[in-house]
N, C-alpha and C positions, 0 to 999 in steps of 0.2 A: 582500551579502544572505543572511539565514539560510535555509538550504535548508527547504523545507516538505514536511511527512508529513501524509497523507490516512488518518485509522485509521476503521476501519468494524467495528461490535461493537456488539451489543446489551445488552454486560453494561456498565452503566457504572462500574461499580467498575474494570473491565478499562482504560477509556476514561481514566479518572482516572489511575492508574497509568501507564499509558505515556506521557499527556500533561505527566504530574508529571516523569517522568525523561526524556524526551525533551526536556521545555522547559527544566529545568536544564541540558542540555548546549547550549542556544541554538535549538533547533529550533521551527520556526513549526509548530504541530499544531493541524490542522483534523478535527474529528470528526464522524461520522455513527453514524447505528444500524441503517440498511438499506443493503443494496445499492444500491438506487435513489438513494439521496440521497448515497453516495460516489460514483457516477458523476456526479452534478451537481458537486459538489463538485471533482472531479477537471477537468472540463471549464472551470469559471472559474477555479479557482486555480492550475492548473501545478505539481503537486508534485514533488518529486525521487522520492519512492519511495510506495507506497501497503502499508498494513498491512490485511489482510482476516480477519475470523474466518470459519470455514468455515460454522459453523451460526447463522446470522441470517437476517432476515426479508430475503429477495430471495436469501438465499443465497449464501455466499463463493465457493463455484465458479463458480456463473452469473455472478457480478460480474466475477472474473478471467477467464472467455469473453468478456464483452463488452469488457473494457479490452484483451484481447489480438488481438478480432476489428476493432477501431478502428486503423487505420492512423495516426493522429495519437498513440497512447496504446501502442499494440503494444510498443515497448519499454522502457515504463515499468516500473521493478524493482517487484514485488510480493511481500511476504511474507507467508506465512498465517500466523495464530497462533491455534492451537485447542486444544480439549480433544480434539480427535479425533485418537487415536495409533495408528488400526490403520492397517497397511501400505496397504490398498486406498486409502485417503481420502489418506494422503501422497503415492502414485505418480500417484494423479488429479491432484493439485493440481500435482505438479512436471511432469506429461507434459503439463498444459493451460499451462505456461509459468510458473507460479511460479519466483521467483528463490530462495527460501529457504521454510523452514517449520520454526515454533518450536512446541513444544507447553505448554500452561497444565498447571500452573502454571508461571511462569518467574522467571527471574533478572532483575531491571531491568537490570542492569549488562550482563550478557552480551545481551539485547535491545539495548541501545545501541551495542554492539560490531558487532552485525550489523545494524543500521540503516544505522552509519557506512559499513560496508561495502558496502551496496546504493547508498548515495549516492554514495560514491567511483567506485563501477563504473558509474554510469550515464552517458551519454555525451550524455542527451538536452538539448537546450537548447529551450526553448519559446520560439515566436516572440512578444514583448512587444507588446501592445496588441491583437493580434490577434483578434476577437470568436469566430472558428470557423476555427481554421487547417486548411488542406486537408492539408497534409502536415507532417512533422515537419522541424525543421530539425538537422542533426548537426553536432557538433563534431568535428573528425577533430586 
């Protein structure tokens, strides 16, 4: 089964670029333009990792907080992909639980390397067929 990635960004060019690069590497990429839509996709698609823009409708940091607050998704690896490069924003994201932070503009091949690392480090196994899992199932 292909690893699934959810990307949320309000810039359709970024979504297209990320989807193309990851798609060529045989990832299944699902996209959203808002934090709320990303959370819905995460709940129903059980991704291996998530990529969030900091400045999008619904807020990337707020979406990250909601992912990390949910016991089912708290260990889901999240990469922030943003034009925001100030230290305070980067530290806020990393402090809130982001596994990685990449600044736009970015090298698509470098993005692929970092996404591969996120997916490889993910120990989460989603319970298949469960409509709303109560807790994560971990692979040891």
